[in-house]
Structures are given as structure tokens and as C-alpha cells.
C-alpha positions as YAML, in Angstrom:
chain: A
units: angstrom
residues:
- id: 1
  name: UNK
  ca: [41.02, 114.85, 89.76]
- id: 2
  name: UNK
  ca: [40.40, 118.76, 89.84]
- id: 3
  name: UNK
  ca: [38.02, 119.48, 86.41]
- id: 4
  name: UNK
  ca: [36.09, 116.36, 87.94]
- id: 5
  name: UNK
  ca: [35.96, 117.23, 91.15]
- id: 6
  name: UNK
  ca: [34.42, 121.24, 90.04]
- id: 7
  name: UNK
  ca: [31.87, 119.23, 87.34]
- id: 8
  name: UNK
  ca: [30.08, 117.45, 90.35]
- id: 9
  name: UNK
  ca: [30.71, 120.71, 92.39]
- id: 10
  name: UNK
  ca: [28.77, 122.74, 89.51]
- id: 11
  name: UNK
  ca: [26.03, 119.86, 89.15]
- id: 12
  name: UNK
  ca: [25.21, 119.55, 92.55]
- id: 13
  name: UNK
  ca: [25.29, 123.33, 93.56]
- id: 14
  name: UNK
  ca: [22.15, 123.85, 91.90]
- id: 15
  name: UNK
  ca: [20.64, 121.82, 93.99]
- id: 16
  name: UNK
  ca: [19.02, 122.70, 97.68]
- id: 17
  name: UNK
  ca: [20.19, 119.99, 99.69]
- id: 18
  name: UNK
  ca: [24.18, 120.14, 100.61]
- id: 19
  name: UNK
  ca: [23.91, 116.38, 100.89]
- id: 20
  name: UNK
  ca: [24.95, 114.94, 97.70]
- id: 21
  name: UNK
  ca: [28.39, 117.09, 97.95]
- id: 22
  name: UNK
  ca: [28.44, 115.44, 101.55]
- id: 23
  name: UNK
  ca: [28.24, 112.07, 100.68]
- id: 24
  name: UNK
  ca: [30.21, 112.52, 97.28]
- id: 25
  name: UNK
  ca: [33.28, 114.43, 99.63]
- id: 26
  name: UNK
  ca: [32.66, 111.28, 102.28]
- id: 27
  name: UNK
  ca: [33.80, 108.64, 99.71]
- id: 28
  name: UNK
  ca: [36.15, 110.10, 97.52]
- id: 29
  name: UNK
  ca: [38.14, 110.69, 100.90]
- id: 30
  name: UNK
  ca: [37.51, 107.30, 102.04]
- id: 31
  name: UNK
  ca: [38.77, 106.06, 98.89]
- id: 32
  name: UNK
  ca: [41.66, 108.05, 98.69]
- id: 33
  name: UNK
  ca: [43.04, 107.02, 102.13]
- id: 34
  name: UNK
  ca: [42.60, 103.54, 101.46]
- id: 35
  name: UNK
  ca: [44.85, 103.55, 97.75]
- id: 36
  name: UNK
  ca: [47.05, 105.64, 100.41]
- id: 37
  name: UNK
  ca: [47.27, 103.24, 103.09]
- id: 38
  name: UNK
  ca: [47.40, 100.03, 100.40]
- id: 39
  name: UNK
  ca: [50.77, 101.82, 98.39]
- id: 40
  name: UNK
  ca: [52.28, 101.64, 102.23]
- id: 41
  name: UNK
  ca: [52.26, 97.87, 102.14]
- id: 42
  name: UNK
  ca: [53.75, 97.00, 105.57]
- id: 43
  name: UNK
  ca: [52.74, 97.92, 109.02]
- id: 44
  name: UNK
  ca: [56.55, 99.43, 109.66]
- id: 45
  name: UNK
  ca: [55.80, 101.73, 107.01]
- id: 46
  name: UNK
  ca: [52.08, 102.23, 108.01]
- id: 47
  name: UNK
  ca: [53.36, 103.27, 111.24]
- id: 48
  name: UNK
  ca: [56.24, 105.67, 110.29]
- id: 49
  name: UNK
  ca: [54.01, 107.50, 107.65]
- id: 50
  name: UNK
  ca: [51.04, 107.71, 110.55]
- id: 51
  name: UNK
  ca: [53.63, 109.45, 113.19]
- id: 52
  name: UNK
  ca: [55.36, 111.73, 110.51]
- id: 53
  name: UNK
  ca: [51.72, 112.66, 109.94]
- id: 54
  name: UNK
  ca: [51.46, 113.36, 113.88]
- id: 55
  name: UNK
  ca: [49.98, 110.60, 115.03]
- id: 56
  name: UNK
  ca: [51.71, 109.14, 118.94]
- id: 57
  name: UNK
  ca: [53.33, 106.14, 118.54]
- id: 58
  name: UNK
  ca: [51.18, 103.63, 120.13]
- id: 59
  name: UNK
  ca: [48.14, 104.81, 117.95]
- id: 60
  name: UNK
  ca: [50.16, 104.38, 114.78]
- id: 61
  name: UNK
  ca: [51.47, 101.37, 115.68]
- id: 62
  name: UNK
  ca: [48.41, 100.12, 116.46]
- id: 63
  name: UNK
  ca: [46.81, 101.41, 113.72]
- id: 64
  name: UNK
  ca: [49.50, 100.02, 111.46]
- id: 65
  name: UNK
  ca: [48.52, 96.27, 112.52]
- id: 66
  name: UNK
  ca: [44.74, 96.20, 112.86]
- id: 67
  name: UNK
  ca: [43.24, 93.81, 110.61]
- id: 68
  name: UNK
  ca: [40.09, 95.42, 108.93]
- id: 69
  name: UNK
  ca: [41.81, 96.35, 106.11]
- id: 70
  name: UNK
  ca: [41.29, 99.76, 103.87]
- id: 71
  name: UNK
  ca: [38.75, 100.34, 103.71]
...
């Protein structure tokens, strides 16, 4: 992934606007979060992983059982 990101950064570094880079960064982070969320298949696992990343218990549980999906 690093060579791909470096290539995009070099391509967009020639522009005056930072917007394409920011949009790419936003999309990429969202996509990676979606992949990780799908790997944590059960709500119990999602809650445990979110708590391990520093979320409080109530917020972790609410996030783990929401029906909105990974995206």
C-alpha cells in the first residue's frame, strides 16, 4: 500500500490544491475502517476491540450493535 500512496502523493503534489489529497485520504481511511469492521464479525468482538482502542463501555456497545453497516 505504501508504494501506491507514495505514487498518489507525488502525482497530486504538483497541484496547487490540497483537496484531491484530502479526499483520497478520507476515502482510504474510510475503506480501511470498513475492512477492519467486517473482520470483527460479532458485536461482542467489535465491542472488545473498540474498548481496547480506548472507547468507553457504553459507546463501544452502542457502536458495535448499530445497524448502519461498515460504510
